MARBA-3410 file (N, C-alpha, C, O; in Angstrom, 1 decimal):
81
-13.7,0.2,7.1,-12.7,-0.5,7.3,-11.9,0.0,8.3,-11.4,1.0,7.9 ~ -11.7,-0.2,9.6,-10.8,0.6,9.7,-9.2,0.3,9.7,-8.7,-0.8,9.6 ~ -8.6,1.7,9.9,-7.2,1.8,9.4,-6.3,0.6,9.5,-5.6,0.1,8.7 ~ -6.6,0.2,11.0,-5.5,-0.9,11.5,-6.0,-2.0,10.3,-5.1,-2.4,9.5 ~ -7.0,-2.4,10.2,-7.2,-3.7,9.4,-6.7,-3.4,7.9,-6.4,-4.3,7.2
-6.7,-1.9,7.5,-6.3,-1.7,6.0,-5.0,-1.7,6.2,-4.4,-1.8,5.1 ~ -4.1,-1.5,7.3,-2.8,-1.7,7.6,-2.3,-2.9,7.3,-1.5,-3.2,6.4 ~ -3.0,-3.7,8.2,-2.7,-5.3,7.8,-3.1,-5.9,6.4,-2.5,-7.0,6.0 ~ -3.9,-5.4,5.9,-4.3,-5.7,4.6,-3.1,-5.4,3.3,-2.9,-6.2,2.4 ~ -2.3,-3.9,3.5,-2.0,-3.4,2.6,-0.6,-4.1,3.0,0.0,-4.5,2.0
0.0,-4.4,4.0,0.9,-5.0,4.9,1.1,-6.3,4.0,2.1,-6.3,3.3 ~ 0.3,-7.3,3.8,0.1,-8.4,2.9,-0.3,-8.3,1.7,-1.0,-9.2,1.1 ~ 0.0,-7.1,1.3,-0.4,-7.0,-0.7,1.1,-6.5,-0.8,1.7,-6.5,-1.9 ~ 1.8,-6.1,0.1,3.1,-5.4,-0.2,4.1,-6.7,0.1,5.0,-6.8,-0.7 ~ 3.9,-7.7,1.3,5.1,-8.3,1.2,4.4,-9.6,0.0,5.1,-10.6,-0.2
3.3,-9.7,-0.5,3.0,-11.1,-1.5,3.4,-10.5,-3.0,3.5,-11.2,-4.0 ~ 3.4,-8.9,-2.9,4.1,-8.8,-4.2,5.2,-8.2,-4.9,5.5,-8.0,-6.1 ~ 5.9,-7.8,-3.4,6.8,-7.3,-3.5,8.1,-8.0,-2.9,8.2,-8.1,-1.6 ~ 9.4,-8.5,-4.1,10.2,-9.6,-3.2,11.0,-9.0,-2.2,12.2,-9.0,-2.4 ~ 10.6,-8.4,-1.2,11.4,-7.6,-0.4,11.9,-8.1,0.7,13.0,-7.5,0.9
11.7,-9.0,1.5,12.8,-8.5,2.5,12.0,-10.1,3.5,11.1,-10.9,3.4 ~ 12.9,-9.9,4.3,12.8,-10.8,5.3,11.2,-10.7,6.6,10.8,-9.6,6.9 ~ 10.8,-11.4,6.9,9.6,-11.3,8.1,9.9,-10.4,9.0,8.9,-9.9,9.5 ~ 10.8,-10.2,9.2,11.3,-9.2,10.7,11.2,-8.1,10.3,11.3,-7.3,11.2 ~ 10.7,-7.3,8.8,10.8,-5.9,8.7,9.3,-5.7,9.1,8.5,-6.4,8.7
9.0,-4.6,10.0,8.2,-4.2,10.4,7.4,-3.1,9.1,8.0,-2.1,8.8 ~ 6.2,-3.3,8.7,5.5,-2.2,8.1,4.5,-1.3,8.9,3.4,-1.8,9.3 ~ 4.8,-0.4,9.0,4.1,0.4,9.7,3.4,1.9,9.3,4.4,2.4,8.8 ~ 2.4,2.7,9.3,2.0,4.1,8.8,2.9,4.9,8.4,2.8,5.6,7.5 ~ 4.2,4.7,9.3,5.2,5.8,8.7,6.2,5.5,7.5,6.9,6.2,6.9
6.0,4.0,7.5,7.1,3.3,6.7,7.3,4.0,5.3,6.3,3.8,4.6 ~ 8.1,4.6,4.8,8.7,5.1,3.4,8.4,3.9,2.6,8.9,2.8,3.0 ~ 7.6,4.0,1.5,7.7,2.8,0.4,8.8,2.4,0.1,9.2,1.2,0.3 ~ 9.6,3.6,-0.8,11.0,3.5,-1.0,12.2,2.5,0.1,12.8,1.5,-0.1 ~ 12.0,3.1,0.8,12.7,2.4,2.2,12.3,0.7,2.5,13.0,0.0,3.2
11.5,0.4,1.9,10.7,-1.2,2.1,11.3,-1.7,0.7,11.1,-2.8,0.3 ~ 11.9,-0.9,0.1,12.1,-1.7,-1.7,11.2,-1.6,-2.5,11.5,-1.9,-3.6 ~ 9.8,-1.2,-2.3,9.1,-0.8,-3.2,9.3,0.2,-4.1,9.3,1.4,-3.7 ~ 9.7,-0.2,-5.7,9.8,0.8,-6.5,8.6,1.3,-7.3,7.4,0.9,-7.1 ~ 8.9,2.1,-8.2,7.8,2.5,-8.7,6.9,1.5,-9.7,5.7,1.6,-9.9
7.5,0.7,-10.1,7.0,-0.4,-10.9,6.1,-1.4,-9.9,5.1,-1.9,-10.3 ~ 6.7,-1.5,-8.4,6.2,-2.2,-7.6,4.7,-1.6,-6.9,3.7,-2.2,-6.8 ~ 4.9,-0.3,-6.6,3.7,0.4,-6.5,2.3,0.2,-7.4,1.1,0.1,-7.1 ~ 3.0,0.3,-8.2,1.9,0.3,-9.6,1.2,-1.3,-9.5,0.1,-1.3,-9.8 ~ 1.7,-2.5,-9.1,1.2,-4.0,-9.2,0.6,-3.7,-7.8,-0.6,-4.2,-7.6
1.1,-2.8,-6.4,0.1,-3.1,-5.1,-0.7,-2.6,-5.6,-1.5,-3.3,-6.2 ~ -1.1,-1.1,-5.8,-1.9,-0.4,-6.4,-2.8,-1.0,-6.9,-3.9,-1.4,-6.4 ~ -2.4,-1.4,-8.2,-3.8,-2.4,-9.0,-4.4,-3.5,-8.5,-5.5,-3.8,-8.9 ~ -3.5,-4.2,-7.3,-4.1,-5.5,-6.7,-5.3,-4.8,-5.4,-6.4,-5.2,-5.0 ~ -4.8,-3.7,-5.0,-5.8,-3.3,-3.8,-7.3,-2.8,-4.7,-8.4,-3.2,-4.2
-7.2,-2.0,-6.0,-8.0,-1.5,-7.0,-8.8,-2.7,-7.3,-10.0,-2.5,-6.9 ~ -8.6,-3.7,-7.7,-9.0,-4.9,-7.8,-9.9,-5.6,-6.6,-11.1,-5.9,-6.4 ~ -8.8,-5.9,-5.9,-9.7,-6.9,-4.7,-10.8,-5.7,-3.5,-11.7,-6.2,-2.9 ~ -10.4,-4.3,-3.6,-11.4,-3.5,-2.9,-12.3,-2.8,-3.5,-13.1,-2.1,-3.0 ~ -11.9,-3.0,-4.6,-13.5,-2.3,-5.7,-13.3,-1.0,-5.7,-14.3,-0.3,-5.8
-11.8,-0.3,-5.6,-12.3,1.1,-5.6,-11.0,1.2,-6.3,-10.2,0.3,-6.3 ~ -10.7,2.9,-7.2,-10.0,3.5,-7.8,-9.3,4.2,-6.9,-9.8,4.9,-6.0 ~ -7.7,4.1,-7.2,-7.0,5.4,-6.7,-6.4,5.9,-8.0,-5.8,5.2,-8.7 ~ -6.6,7.1,-8.3,-6.0,8.2,-9.3,-4.5,8.1,-9.6,-3.6,8.0,-8.8 ~ -4.4,8.1,-10.7,-3.2,8.1,-11.3,-2.4,9.1,-10.6,-1.3,8.7,-10.2
-2.8,10.6,-10.2,-2.1,11.9,-9.4,-1.9,11.2,-7.6,-0.9,11.5,-6.9 ~ -2.9,10.5,-7.5,-2.5,9.8,-6.2,-1.4,8.7,-6.2,-0.5,8.7,-5.3 ~ -1.6,8.0,-6.9,-0.3,6.9,-6.8,1.1,7.3,-7.2,2.1,6.6,-6.7 ~ 1.3,8.4,-8.2,2.3,9.2,-8.3,3.1,9.7,-6.8,4.3,9.8,-6.4 ~ 1.9,10.1,-6.4,2.7,11.1,-5.1,2.8,10.2,-3.5,2.8,10.9,-2.4
2.6,8.6,-3.6,2.9,8.0,-2.4,4.0,8.2,-2.2,4.8,8.5,-3.0 ~ 4.2,8.1,-0.9,5.3,7.8,-0.3,5.6,7.1,0.8,6.8,6.7,1.2 ~ 4.5,6.9,1.4,4.8,6.1,2.8,3.7,5.1,2.5,3.2,5.1,1.4 ~ 3.2,4.0,3.4,2.5,3.1,3.4,1.2,3.9,4.3,0.0,3.5,4.3 ~ 1.5,4.9,4.9,-0.1,5.4,5.7,-0.8,6.1,4.4,-1.7,5.5,3.8
-0.3,7.4,3.9,-0.8,7.7,2.5,-1.9,6.6,1.9,-3.1,6.8,1.6 ~ -1.1,5.4,1.7,-2.1,4.8,1.3,-3.2,4.1,2.1,-4.4,4.0,1.7 ~ -2.8,3.8,3.0,-3.8,3.3,3.9,-5.0,4.3,4.2,-6.2,3.9,4.4 ~ -4.5,5.8,4.2,-5.4,6.7,4.4,-6.8,7.1,3.3,-7.9,7.5,3.5 ~ -6.0,6.9,2.2,-6.6,6.8,0.9,-7.5,5.4,0.8,-8.7,5.5,0.5
-7.1,4.4,0.9,-8.1,3.5,1.0,-9.2,3.6,2.4,-10.3,3.0,2.3 ~ -8.9,4.0,3.2,-10.1,4.4,4.2,-10.9,5.2,4.0,-12.1,5.1,4.3 ~ -10.3,6.4,3.1,-11.6,7.5,2.4,-12.2,6.9,1.5,-13.4,7.4,1.3 ~ -11.8,5.9,0.6,-12.5,5.5,-0.9,-13.3,4.4,0.1,-14.5,4.6,-0.1 ~ -13.1,3.6,0.9,-14.3,2.9,1.2,-15.1,3.4,2.3,-15.4,2.6,3.2
-15.6,4.7,2.4,-16.3,5.2,3.3,-18.0,5.4,2.7,-18.9,6.0,3.4
END
């Protein structure tokens, strides 16, 4: 799965599970999760959704250190290889 498709997927998961924002907010690889309003509990919900839908496991130590959308996209890309 290419990173652009993964980014689009992660964008949709974040928008669905985080009562974020208006649709004008752009989510990109450099987007900081905290700046998007994604709190620690939200990160867990997003990660659990991704793990379930993509049939991957994201280790806790990776989850706890996620700062940007790009880091999450990169991990998913690596796990899907």
